[in-house]
MARSE-873979 format. One record per residue (C-alpha): residue in three letters; x, y, z. Coordinates in steps of 0.001 Angstrom, whole numbers, plus 524288, in hexadecimal, padded with zeros to 5 digits. Example, Ala and Ser with C-alpha at 12.3 -4.5 7.8 and 13.67 -1.06 7.14 Angstrom:
2
Ala8300C7EE6C81E78 Ser835667FBDC81BE4 
//
This chain:
429
Met184DFBAEC88CBA3 Lys17A49BA5878D3BD Lys1864BBA0988DD2C Ile18775BB0288E059 Lys17948BB22A8E238 Leu17851BA6058EB92 Leu18339BA9688F3AB Ser17E81BB6D68F5FB Lys17215BB0DA8FA27 Thr178BDBA77390333 Cys18129BB2D89099B Phe175A5BBAD990A96 Trp16D5DBB003913B3 Val179C8BABAA919F8 Leu179FEBBAF991D89 Val16D24BBB3892300 Ala16F94BAD8A92B44 Val17A21BB3AB931CF Val1732EBC2419356B Leu167B1BB9C893AE8 Ile17155BAFE4943A7 Phe178A0BBC6D9461B Ala16B7DBC41A94AA1 Gln16644BB59795293 Gly172A7BB69495A38 Gln171BCBC35F95E6B Ala16711BC44E9692A Tyr1611CBD21796C37 Ser1647ABD61297A25 Leu15C7EBDFCB981F1 Thr16314BE9D5988BC Ile15F87BF1899940F Asp15C95BFEB898B2C Glu154FBBF6E098195 Ala14B8EBF0FF98C56 Ile1486DBFE169915F Phe145E4C0369983F7 Leu13BB4BF70F97FDF Ala13611BFA9B98E26 Lys13464C0757989E1 Lys12ECCC024597CBD Asn1254BBF93F982CA Leu120CDBFAE998F6D Pro11487BFDBD98F62 Ser11512C077199D6A Tyr11E34C0E3999697 Lys11777C115598A55 Ala10AA2C145F9922A Thr113D9C1FCF99980 Gln11718C23C798B45 Met109BAC250198771 Arg1067BC2C5999290 Val11136C370B99043 Arg10BB3C38E198238 Ser0FED1C39BE98798 Asn101A4C4489990BF Ala1095FC4B6B98787 Ser0FB7FC4CD3980D7 Leu0F638C50F498CEB Tyr100F4C5C0998C8B Asp0FE11C5FC797E6D Ala0EEE4C613E98273 Ser0F2CAC6A4298CC9 Leu0F580C750F9826E Ser0E724C773698048 Pro0E419C804298874 Tyr0EE46C8A1198394 Leu0E68CC87B09772C Pro0D9D2C8EA7971D1 Ala0CD27C84CB97391 Leu0C4A7C8422967E5 Asp0B73FC7F39968F1 Ala0AC98C7BF995F55 Ser09F00C796B960FD Ala09151C767A95946 Tyr082BCC74FD95D38 Arg0773FC72A59568D Thr069A1C749C95E61 His05CE8C710D959BF Glu04FF2C77BB960C6 Leu0462AC6B9A96158 Glu03AE8C755796370 Ser03D88C7C4C9553E Leu04347C722694AF5 Asp04716C7D2494202 Tyr0503AC83B094CF6 Ser05DDFC7DE494E56 Ser06B3FC856995068 Gln079AFC81D594DD9 Leu0843DC86A895620 Tyr09302C86669530C Asp09CC8C8C6795D1B Val0ACCDC8DDD95C42 Asn0B3D0C92A096926 Leu0C1B6C955296ADE Ser0C671C97149791D Tyr0D277C9935980D3 Thr0D749C99A398EA0 Leu0DE2DCA6F998FAC Phe0E47BCA51C99CC2 Asp0E0A4C9A4C9A7C2 Trp0EC33C9CE39B19A Gly0F331C91CB9AEB0 Lys0EA94C88A09ADCF Arg0ED7DC82D799FE3 Lys0FB65C84FB9A390 Ala0F9E7C7CED9AF4B Asn0F364C714C9A6F7 Arg0FEC9C720E99CD9 Ser107DAC704C9A66C Thr1024CC64A89ACE4 Ala10065C5E379A000 Arg10F1DC5FF299D9E Leu111D9C5ACC9AB1B Asn10BA9C4F489A810 Leu1101AC4C0B99D1C Leu11E22C4E879A275 Thr119E1C45209ADE7 Glu11546C3AAF9A542 Gln121F7C3BC299D11 Gln1280BC3A389AB5F Trp1207FC2CEC9AD0A Leu12627C28B39A0FE Arg1333BC29679A608 Thr130CEC23669B196 Asn12A8DC186C9AAA1 Tyr13611C17839A275 Ile13F86C184A9AEEB Asp1376DC0C6C9B45F Leu1383AC066B9A7CE Ala1454DC06839A807 Leu14736C02569B49D Asn13E39BF5C69B2BE Val145BABF2599A5E9 Lys152DABF2C39AC7F Val14E4CBEAD09B80A Ala14893BE1169AEE0 Phe1535ABE0A99A5CC Tyr15E72BDE6B9AED8 Thr1557ABD5B29B7A6 Val153D3BCBD29ACE3 Ile162C2BCD5E9AA3F Ala165A3BC9F69B844 Arg15BD2BBE9F9B922 Asn1621ABB8569AD84 Glu16E59BB93C9B40F Ile1680DBB2FA9C0CD Leu16356BA8319B7C3 Glu17156BA5479B32F His175B8BA55E9C197 Arg16B06B9CA49C345 Arg17025B932A9B8C9 Thr17E61B94AD9BE89 Gln1782FB903E9CB6F Leu16FDDB84949C5BC Gly17E85B80DE9BFEB Asp1859CB82CB9CD8E Ala17BCFB796A9D496 Ser17B71B6F5D9CA49 Lys18AAAB704D9CB9B Asp1897DB6E079D9BB Phe17EF4B62669D8F2 Glu186DAB5C819CF92 Val192B0B5C539D7B3 Ala1898DB58B29E4E7 Gln18253B4CFD9DB9C Gly1906CB48DF9D7BF Arg196FFB478F9E6AE Tyr18970B42289EA10 Lys18BA9B37679E035 Tyr198FBB34329E445 Gly1960CB34779F25D Val19CF3B3FE19F824 Ala19116B481C9FAD2 Lys1840AB448BA0101 Leu176BAB459F9FA89 Ser173A2B52E5A018E Asp17EACB59169F891 Lys17671B54BB9EC7C Leu1695CB58869F041 Gln16F03B664E9F523 Ala17475B676B9E88C Ser1689DB62F59E1F2 Val15FFCB6CEE9E9F8 Arg16966B776A9E592 Leu16892B73499D726 Glu15A39B734F9D70B Gln159B8B813D9DEA4 Ala1629EB86979D217 Arg158D9B80159C947 Tyr14DE3B86F19CF05 Asn15620B93F69D14B Leu158D1B93539C2DD Thr14AF7B919A9BEFD Glu1461EB9D3C9C6F7 Ala15029BA5309C0FB Glu14AB0BA2489B281 Gly13E1EBA7069B6F2 Asp14330BB3219BD0A Phe14B54BB6499B161 Arg13ECCBB3369A899 Lys135B1BBDFE9AFE1 Thr13F92BC7529B02A Leu142B9BC6C39A164 Val1330BBC6A99A024 Glu13205BD3329A992 Leu13CF7BD9C299E67 Asn13583BD5A6992F8 Ser12983BDA5D99787 Leu12F9DBE89D99A7F Ile13554BE98998E5A Gly129CABE56798636 Arg12F47BD855981D9 Pro1289CBCB0A98180 Leu12860BC43C98EFC Asp12E2ABB98F98A4C His13A0CBBFD098309 Glu14663BB8AE98554 Cys150DEBBF4098D5B Asp159E7BC8999842D Val15F20BD2E498E09 Glu16BF1BD77598D87 Gly17291BDEF79995C Ser17A80BDD109A740 Ile17772BDE749B4E2 Asp18565BE02E9B6CC Gln1854FBEDD89B890 Glu18D97BF8AF9BF0B Val1853CC045B9C4B2 Thr18DCEC10D19C481 Leu184D2C19F59CDD1 Pro18386C28149CBA4 Pro18370C31B49D622 Trp1776EC31189DEB8 Lys174CBC3E569DCE8 Glu17418C3F9B9CD23 Leu1691EC334C9CE90 Ala16262C3ACA9D8B2 Asp160F4C45E59CF5D Phe15C0AC3D7F9C402 Ala151BAC37B69CE24 Leu14CC7C45969D14F Lys148BBC46249C274 Arg14133C38E89C259 Pro13491C39449B9BD Glu12BC1C37AE9C7D4 Ile1318AC43469CCEE Arg130B8C4B169C0F3 Gln12205C45D59C0B3 Ala11F85C4AF49CEB2 Gln12691C582D9CAE8 Tyr11BE8C59099BFA0 Ser111E3C56659C9AB Val114E3C62B59D10F Val114F9C6A5D9C4C9 Ile10782C63719C266 Ala10269C67CE9CFB9 Gln1072EC77539CD92 Asn0FF64C76AA9C040 Ser0F2DCC71979C7A8 Glu0F4C5C7C549D211 Gln0F54AC86059C636 Leu0E931C7FE99C16F Val0E15CC834B9CF1B Glu0E7E2C908B9CE67 Ser0E1D3C92B79C236 Glu0D45EC91099C63B Phe0D4F6C9E9B9D043 Phe0D675CA5FB9C20D Pro0CE88CA8289B6ED Thr0D0C3CA1489A971 Phe0D00FCA9F299E34 Ser0CBABCA44998F69 Ala0C75CCA9509839C Asp0BCB8CA4F6979B6 Met0B953CA7BA96C5E Arg0AB56CA1719684A Tyr0A510CA08995A47 Ser09521C9AAC958BA His08EF4C989594E05 Arg080F6C96DB94F00 Asp07750C914494314 Phe067F2C91BD94537 Ala05F46C89F693DB7 Asp05514C947793A9A Ser05960C9E35930F3 Ala05491CAA8393A09 Ser05FF9CA79994342 Gly06A72CA500939A0 Thr07859CA28E93FDC Asp07E3DCA81E94C0C Asp08D5FCAB4494C46 Ser0960ECAF9E95850 Thr0A21ECB15395C17 Thr0A6E6CB5B1969F4 Ala0B368CB628970D4 Gly0B63BCB93597FA6 Leu0BFBBCB66D98BB3 Met0BB28CAF1D9977C Ala0C096CAF399A49D Thr0BCD9CA4569AEAE Trp0C05ECA5429BCD8 Asn0BB77C9D259C80F Ile0B9A0CA5A49D26C Phe0B800C9D649DCF9 Glu0B90BC8D3E9DEFF Leu0BCBFC88489EB67 Gly0C33BC7B8A9E59B Lys0CDB8C82EA9DF7A Phe0D3A1C87FD9EBAE Tyr0D5B7C7C169F193 Arg0DAC9C77229E391 Glu0E5E2C80699E48E Arg0E9E9C7BDC9F2C9 Ser0E94BC6E0A9ECBD Ser0F20AC70A39E115 Glu0FC6CC77409EA51 Tyr0FCF3C6B299F3B4 Asp0FDF2C63969E739 Val109F0C69F59E245 Lys110D2C68D19EF6F Ala10DF1C5AD39EFF2 Ala111FDC595A9E1B4 Gln11FA2C5E2C9E5FA Glu1211CC56FF9F23D Asp11DBEC4A3E9E952 Val12A0DC4F199E147 Asp13285C4FF49EC1E Glu12E0FC42F79F13C Leu130DFC3B7D9E415 Glu13EAAC42419E37B Arg14165C3C899F1B4 Leu13C64C301A9EE22 Phe144EFC2DAC9E109 Leu14FCAC32529E750 Leu14F65C28769F309 Asp14DC5C1E7E9E7EF Val158BDC22749DF5C Arg1616BC21599EC3E Arg15C6DC14429F026 Thr15EE4C0F919E43F Tyr16B59C15569E164 Glu16F2FC0D4F9EEDA Asp16945C01889E95D Val171C6C01E39DCE8 Val17E30C056F9E646 Thr17B15BF8859EF17 Ala17803BEDD99E1D6 Ala18551BF3E19DD31 Lys18CDEBF05A9EA37 Asn18434BE22D9EABF Ile18AEBBE06E9DE71 Ala1970EBDE1C9E33F Val1939EBD68C9EEAF Ala18B1BBCD6A9E600 Arg196D9BCB349DCC2 Glu19E58BC8519E98C Gln194C3BBE369EF09 Leu1959FBB71E9E18D Lys1A34FBB6C59E1A4 Glu1A3A7BB10D9EE69 Ala197E4BA7E29EAB9 Glu19F12BA2199DEFE His1ABA3B9F279E6FD Asn1A463B97F29F138 Tyr19B59B905F9E7BC Ser1A854B8B9E9E0A4 Gln1AF71B899D9ED75 Ala1A2E1B819B9F38A Phe1A219B79D59E6C5 Gly1AEB5B75BA9E667 Glu1AF87B72129F49A Tyr1A217B69829F3D8 Lys1A783B643D9E6C4 Ala1B4E7B5FD39EF67 Gly1AC6AB5AD29FAD3 Lys1B053B65FEA034E Ser1A26EB6BBBA05CC Asp193EFB67DBA0648 Ile18938B6AD59FC95 Leu183A2B7459A0476 Ser18F2EB7E44A03F5 Leu1903DB7C869F37C Val18015B7EA69F25A Gln18166B8AC59FA76 Ala18D42B90ED9F3B6 Glu18638B8DB19E693 Ser179E6B941C9EC05 Ala18183B9FC69F0D0 Leu188F8BA20D9E33F Ala17A03BA1AB9DBDC Ile17606BAAAC9E5B3 Ala18193BB4679E2B4 Arg18120BB1E79D45D Glu1725EBB74A9D498 Gln1758BBC16E9DECE Leu17FDBBC7BA9D6AE Thr17526BC83B9CC68 Gly16C39BCC889D540 Ala175F8BD7F99DA7C Lys17905BDBE19CB7F Leu16982BDD1F9C791 Asp168B6BE6AE9D47B Ile170ECBF02B9D078 Val16C9ABEFF29C2F8 Val15E41BF13B9C7F1 Ser16318BFB289D11C Lys168DBC02909C6FA Ala15CBAC03CE9BF99 Leu15533C06DC9CBDD Leu15D76C11D79CE75 Glu15C5FC17349BF27 Arg14DCCC16849C127 Gln14D9DC1E1A9CE1E Ala157ABC28989C984 Ala14FE1C29CF9BC44 Val15CF2C27959B394 Glu15E9BC20B19A7E6 Ser16AFDC18799AAFE Leu1761BC19019B74E Asp1803BC13429ACA0 Gln17F5FC1F389A529 Pro17EF8C2E439A6DE Leu1728FC310F9AF73 Arg1673CC340A9A7AC Pro158F0C34E29A833 Pro15248C28FB9A1FE Ser14C9CC29FF992EB Tyr13F6AC25EC99159 
//
């Protein structure tokens, strides 16, 4: 029995050790969707906009107040300084209600609702910009990491060229200048590698800052910048662009201006209200006793003449027209931006094919130059130039791939769509 218990306990700890080893072996990888989710959760500017939405929701609820009766209560105590025995107490309760105000409270409530909708559109805009910033930072980290690998390969090629030049010089078949030229290129490759490491760390810091992680968090991104882009018809993107948050905000501003015009127009008509009041007064002397009174009445308030309201009415008419022109201008600008970004994506897609062909030619050229120099059929300058062109071609291809990913993300932002890789739909925020 003891052996069985010992065996069971041993199996348990072996199982725990296996689980721990397996868990440590699988490193957590951050995807682009998870990065955007973390940014939504941790970015202070986005959370601040969420708070403003809630604030405007409370103000919208408060705009219902004029539709309900108002109840006021007050209490007074007076004491005459000349007569020490005389004092009185007054208790007053007043119930009032606005019967009709020619659309003033309706306009105020509509404006409060539009302010809430406007703040919600700011939240959408904040999310769209957040998603773009995260995508650019995320894919730039991947590109910088790829360039870092290119720089390591570049250092390896430069080291190989230097070893060949050094060997040829050692055996007297090459000049000292060949060795020195290869040495300069080798040191330049080391410098380029150090610079690439710094650029990679900076982009990683930016990504960590956006998604709310410690700035020194190590790279764990999972993704690729080798992406094919299939663009939808231009007209479909244009339709989504016309529904951007900024355009909707401008459309709300038109209605807000119309509400302001309604408020000015209401000044030309009387406001009707009802009032009911109950008062109770206690006197200190027994002769006066108490006094109770209950009153009810209707009241009409009408400003017959006030010069300013005539000019305010004219001003409000101009404000409505100006707000509509703002809508038209925003539509023009966003359609232009979407079209230009659309062309950027098309151009970036074409550059990919050109960059791939250049890299293929550069690899062949370097291989040929290396073989010829090693055989003594060419000089060191041709080899160094071929190696340098190959390094440039590698990074150019990476830059072209990053360009198309960034252009695609920018087009998604300009058109206000969730993703070009899926059926078009507005962003979820």
